[in-house]
C-alpha positions as semicolon CSV with decimal commas, in nm:
position;residue;x (nm);y (nm);z (nm)
1;M;4,626;4,948;8,103
2;D;4,890;5,221;8,081
3;Q;4,951;5,534;7,876
4;D;5,307;5,421;7,790
5;A;5,240;5,049;7,731
6;N;5,004;4,895;7,478
7;A;4,847;4,559;7,401
8;V;5,108;4,295;7,318
9;R;5,186;4,286;6,947
10;P;5,071;3,980;6,748
11;G;5,341;3,714;6,743
12;E;5,512;3,852;7,054
13;Q;5,295;3,697;7,325
14;L;5,472;3,512;7,606
15;D;5,372;3,208;7,809
16;W;5,201;3,425;8,066
17;P;5,101;3,152;8,315
18;R;5,461;3,023;8,335
19;L;5,608;3,373;8,354
20;V;5,363;3,491;8,619
21;A;5,420;3,179;8,829
22;W;5,798;3,226;8,807
23;L;5,772;3,592;8,909
24;R;5,524;3,525;9,191
25;E;5,763;3,278;9,349
26;R;6,070;3,504;9,337
27;L;5,967;3,871;9,344
28;P;5,875;3,880;9,716
29;A;6,246;3,846;9,800
30;C;6,326;4,158;9,595
31;D;6,148;4,410;9,818
32;V;5,941;4,557;9,533
33;P;5,725;4,850;9,656
34;G;5,349;4,785;9,625
35;L;5,393;4,422;9,521
36;D;5,084;4,203;9,566
37;T;5,149;3,862;9,416
38;D;4,796;3,754;9,504
39;A;4,653;4,015;9,268
40;E;4,548;3,914;8,919
41;P;4,835;4,039;8,700
42;A;4,788;4,266;8,401
43;V;5,030;4,254;8,107
44;A;5,122;4,497;7,829
45;Q;5,411;4,577;7,596
46;F;5,619;4,890;7,558
47;P;5,606;5,007;7,195
48;G;5,963;5,131;7,153
49;G;6,263;4,932;7,038
50;H;6,343;4,737;6,727
51;S;6,523;4,435;6,872
52;N;6,483;4,336;7,236
53;L;6,124;4,311;7,358
54;T;6,009;4,490;7,672
55;Y;5,691;4,405;7,862
56;L;5,505;4,539;8,164
57;V;5,362;4,302;8,427
58;R;5,157;4,468;8,703
59;F;5,099;4,298;9,039
60;G;4,871;4,519;9,246
61;D;5,049;4,855;9,274
62;A;5,384;4,718;9,153
63;D;5,497;4,751;8,792
64;V;5,765;4,505;8,684
65;V;5,946;4,538;8,351
66;V;6,046;4,216;8,170
67;R;6,303;4,216;7,887
68;R;6,380;3,931;7,649
69;P;6,553;3,895;7,309
70;P;6,355;3,907;6,984
71;F;6,189;3,588;6,865
72;G;6,371;3,371;6,615
73;P;6,745;3,316;6,561
74;V;6,972;3,598;6,681
75;P;7,336;3,674;6,594
76;P;7,598;3,517;6,823
77;T;7,670;3,731;7,133
78;A;7,382;3,968;7,047
79;H;7,079;4,031;7,268
80;D;7,261;3,894;7,573
81;M;7,011;3,943;7,855
82;A;7,236;3,789;8,118
83;R;7,513;4,035;8,028
84;E;7,274;4,331;8,043
85;F;7,149;4,212;8,382
86;R;7,505;4,195;8,517
87;W;7,579;4,546;8,393
88;L;7,264;4,687;8,548
89;S;7,343;4,508;8,874
90;A;7,672;4,697;8,889
91;M;7,563;5,028;8,739
92;H;7,246;5,105;8,934
93;R;7,457;5,144;9,251
94;L;7,705;5,379;9,084
95;F;7,490;5,570;8,834
96;P;7,143;5,658;8,968
97;L;6,990;5,675;8,619
98;A;7,039;5,299;8,566
99;P;6,725;5,108;8,673
100;R;6,750;4,844;8,942
101;P;6,737;4,485;8,810
102;Y;6,538;4,236;9,017
103;L;6,576;3,886;8,874
104;L;6,753;3,697;8,595
105;C;6,603;3,379;8,448
106;E;6,826;3,154;8,238
107;D;6,576;2,865;8,235
108;L;6,454;2,848;7,875
109;D;6,151;2,644;7,979
110;V;5,982;2,950;8,130
111;I;5,927;3,170;7,821
112;G;6,165;3,015;7,568
113;S;6,457;3,255;7,621
114;V;6,675;3,412;7,886
115;F;6,504;3,717;8,035
116;Y;6,528;3,950;8,331
117;A;6,293;4,159;8,543
118;M;6,368;4,511;8,662
119;E;6,214;4,814;8,823
120;R;6,001;5,053;8,624
121;R;6,092;5,419;8,598
122;Y;5,823;5,678;8,523
123;G;5,847;5,972;8,285
124;A;5,846;6,061;7,918
125;V;6,043;5,900;7,634
126;V;6,087;6,106;7,317
127;R;6,049;5,907;6,999
128;T;5,872;6,048;6,694
129;E;5,693;6,323;6,886
130;E;5,780;6,555;7,171
131;P;5,574;6,596;7,488
132;P;5,410;6,941;7,490
133;K;5,643;7,073;7,762
134;L;5,944;6,999;7,540
135;A;5,807;7,164;7,226
136;N;5,985;7,499;7,267
137;P;6,347;7,606;7,209
138;P;6,446;7,674;7,575
139;A;6,324;7,330;7,689
140;R;6,500;7,161;7,399
141;R;6,823;7,335;7,489
142;R;6,796;7,227;7,853
143;L;6,742;6,868;7,741
144;S;7,042;6,891;7,507
145;E;7,256;7,012;7,796
146;A;7,128;6,733;8,020
147;M;7,202;6,464;7,758
148;V;7,564;6,574;7,722
149;D;7,616;6,631;8,093
150;R;7,476;6,295;8,199
151;L;7,693;6,120;7,941
152;A;7,998;6,300;8,079
153;D;7,891;6,198;8,430
154;L;7,875;5,835;8,319
155;H;8,222;5,860;8,169
156;A;8,359;6,011;8,490
157;I;8,288;5,693;8,692
158;D;8,607;5,525;8,813
159;V;8,623;5,202;8,613
160;R;8,867;5,060;8,864
161;A;8,580;5,027;9,110
162;Q;8,544;4,666;9,214
163;A;8,190;4,635;9,082
164;L;8,306;4,720;8,730
165;S;8,658;4,586;8,690
166;A;8,536;4,230;8,642
167;L;8,299;4,327;8,360
168;G;8,550;4,388;8,087
169;K;8,897;4,481;7,963
170;P;8,936;4,837;7,832
171;A;9,258;4,776;7,636
172;G;9,194;4,721;7,265
173;F;8,825;4,806;7,298
174;V;8,782;4,996;6,970
175;E;8,972;4,733;6,772
176;R;8,745;4,461;6,910
177;Q;8,439;4,671;6,832
178;V;8,543;4,725;6,471
179;R;8,624;4,359;6,422
180;G;8,302;4,244;6,586
181;W;8,070;4,475;6,394
182;S;8,249;4,396;6,069
183;D;8,189;4,026;6,131
184;R;7,821;4,096;6,204
185;W;7,793;4,283;5,876
186;H;7,930;3,990;5,678
187;R;7,695;3,747;5,851
188;S;7,380;3,955;5,802
189;R;7,414;4,119;5,462
190;T;7,144;4,029;5,213
191;T;7,281;4,209;4,905
192;P;7,629;4,337;4,814
193;L;7,705;4,686;4,944
194;P;8,065;4,781;4,860
195;E;8,053;5,094;5,077
196;M;8,012;4,882;5,390
197;D;8,302;4,655;5,301
198;A;8,520;4,960;5,231
199;L;8,417;5,118;5,562
200;A;8,510;4,806;5,757
201;A;8,856;4,819;5,600
202;W;8,892;5,195;5,660
203;L;8,798;5,164;6,026
204;S;9,050;4,886;6,078
205;E;9,327;5,083;5,907
206;H;9,267;5,404;6,105
207;L;9,224;5,267;6,458
208;P;9,286;5,523;6,735
209;G;9,501;5,439;7,033
210;D;9,356;5,346;7,369
211;P;9,244;5,647;7,580
212;A;9,457;5,751;7,875
213;A;9,149;5,723;8,097
214;P;8,904;5,450;7,986
215;S;8,544;5,467;8,101
216;V;8,212;5,291;8,113
217;V;8,074;5,293;7,758
218;H;7,696;5,270;7,737
219;G;7,708;5,168;7,371
220;D;7,368;5,303;7,263
221;F;7,332;5,645;7,425
222;K;7,062;5,834;7,235
223;L;6,750;6,038;7,292
224;D;6,496;5,755;7,295
225;N;6,706;5,555;7,541
226;V;6,663;5,815;7,813
227;M;6,352;5,898;8,016
228;L;6,263;6,256;8,109
229;D;6,085;6,387;8,413
230;A;5,729;6,443;8,284
231;D;5,705;6,772;8,474
232;D;6,061;6,889;8,410
233;V;6,168;6,768;8,066
234;G;6,515;6,912;8,115
235;R;6,585;6,649;8,380
236;I;6,671;6,288;8,290
237;V;6,534;6,024;8,529
238;A;6,656;5,704;8,362
239;V;6,891;5,563;8,101
240;F;6,785;5,235;7,937
241;D;6,925;4,962;7,711
242;W;7,258;4,867;7,868
243;E;7,299;4,558;7,649
244;M;7,604;4,696;7,465
245;S;7,780;4,838;7,772
246;A;8,152;4,782;7,811
247;L;8,471;4,930;7,950
248;G;8,665;5,124;7,691
249;D;8,687;5,445;7,492
250;P;8,419;5,700;7,592
251;L;8,430;5,875;7,254
252;V;8,245;5,575;7,112
253;D;7,941;5,699;7,305
254;V;7,987;6,054;7,180
255;G;7,998;5,924;6,823
256;I;7,673;5,732;6,878
257;L;7,502;6,037;7,029
258;L;7,611;6,257;6,738
259;T;7,499;6,005;6,478
260;Y;7,151;5,952;6,620
261;W;7,119;6,330;6,666
262;S;7,121;6,357;6,285
263;P;6,883;6,191;6,036
264;T;6,947;5,819;5,997
265;A;6,684;5,764;5,726
266;P;6,656;5,868;5,362
267;P;6,471;6,197;5,305
268;G;6,095;6,152;5,328
269;Q;6,113;5,827;5,526
270;H;5,959;5,860;5,872
271;D;5,938;5,589;6,134
272;A;6,021;5,521;6,499
273;L;6,389;5,603;6,440
274;T;6,320;5,946;6,292
275;T;6,492;6,218;6,495
276;V;6,324;6,528;6,635
277;T;6,654;6,702;6,712
278;D;6,652;6,910;6,393
279;R;6,394;7,139;6,555
280;P;6,487;7,486;6,689
281;G;6,658;7,481;7,029
282;Y;6,831;7,144;7,016
283;F;7,211;7,151;7,021
284;T;7,400;7,145;6,695
285;R;7,667;6,882;6,641
286;E;7,933;7,141;6,726
287;E;7,760;7,237;7,051
288;I;7,744;6,872;7,161
289;V;8,116;6,826;7,102
290;E;8,210;7,155;7,269
291;R;7,999;7,095;7,580
292;Y;8,120;6,736;7,615
293;A;8,482;6,848;7,590
294;A;8,428;7,120;7,851
295;R;8,234;6,894;8,089
296;S;8,460;6,588;8,059
297;G;8,799;6,748;8,001
298;R;8,870;6,491;7,729
299;D;9,044;6,545;7,395
300;V;8,779;6,528;7,121
301;S;9,000;6,627;6,828
302;G;8,965;6,280;6,672
303;I;8,586;6,265;6,698
304;R;8,534;6,215;6,322
305;Y;8,661;5,856;6,346
306;Y;8,407;5,777;6,616
307;E;8,124;5,929;6,412
308;I;8,217;5,713;6,115
309;F;8,231;5,405;6,334
310;A;7,893;5,494;6,486
311;V;7,728;5,526;6,145
312;F;7,879;5,192;6,041
313;K;7,764;5,024;6,361
314;I;7,410;5,160;6,333
315;A;7,396;5,043;5,972
316;V;7,490;4,691;6,087
317;V;7,228;4,699;6,364
318;V;6,962;4,800;6,111
319;Q;7,086;4,535;5,867
320;Q;7,056;4,264;6,133
321;I;6,696;4,367;6,192
322;Y;6,627;4,369;5,817
323;Y;6,792;4,026;5,784
324;R;6,541;3,882;6,031
325;Y;6,261;4,037;5,826
326;A;6,403;3,911;5,494
327;Q;6,441;3,560;5,638
328;G;6,080;3,556;5,760
329;Q;6,184;3,548;6,126
330;T;5,963;3,852;6,190
331;T;5,673;4,001;5,997
332;D;5,686;4,339;6,170
333;P;5,603;4,589;5,891
334;R;5,827;4,853;6,051
335;F;6,128;4,665;5,912
336;A;6,023;4,633;5,547
337;T;6,224;4,935;5,423
338;F;6,526;4,899;5,647
339;D;6,742;4,791;5,352
340;A;6,711;5,144;5,211
341;R;6,816;5,285;5,549
342;V;7,130;5,068;5,550
343;E;7,226;5,200;5,205
344;F;7,165;5,558;5,319
345;L;7,382;5,514;5,628
346;A;7,660;5,338;5,435
347;R;7,684;5,622;5,185
348;H;7,676;5,881;5,462
349;A;7,964;5,709;5,644
350;A;8,159;5,672;5,320
351;A;8,124;6,046;5,259
352;L;8,251;6,120;5,610
353;A;8,550;5,890;5,559
354;A;8,629;6,049;5,222
355;G;8,608;6,400;5,366
């Protein structure tokens, strides 16, 4: 059906007749270009992602993206599709790289979960391999520059704007993040890992103060959450996965970007989370920090704390996915070795904290 979307994975099929009927009734009011609700729809699934599920439904010349949480029990407050829809509704007017959301469905009788529909953006997403036009040092450097610059642009948005002020409270953001991710760790751990418990305590004891100028925080800003122009890979055309967005300390995003820029798996382990940014031309860690500081004008002297928090948070995210696998809530073979990744990340963060 599509070079970017594949057949739906076993066990992740939806109730297509109910979903299609729901969309057919409501999409005409959304002014979707090329929409033909009389056309026989085609469905597919986007291969990326390890938690929320993303599908493609095509009506005539209109592509509609549908996002829902993973199947099975999910941690409290996680995979909140209604929250992500509200953030996109505000952000796509203020930040052109945020896709336009069309519809939110909170009726569980349609596909068994809350879901939303949004516009599709077109381009290239870099996961385990680079598109040919990116596979050279100058192109990689341009992409590195674009990643940092677009993040700084996001952080420059005035959070006092009416569309955003109702979405959160910046004060105490990092403290709430540390507490929340520590709680998620305790609920999802499958074996004792003292390094994670020690990290949770260290993060709580070394909390930074609130920033003088809070910002929109994407919460998961990394290479495979952006889409590149297929003809100009140094230009970003979309930023995805706004589920963790909030108002707060922008350095949380910088810490996430730095952490995913480096290997997050034990040596020799390769999967969909394996980075490509160790290849010649991509920014070093130091170049990311320097360019962000110059572009944003923010003080980045305390960035090590945010890197440690980012490693801890990513370890908890991976552990939550592994917990679902260990409990038999998913049989996706991609998750079978995620326990080793959690241990690797925990020890990496512990080394950063000790240094």
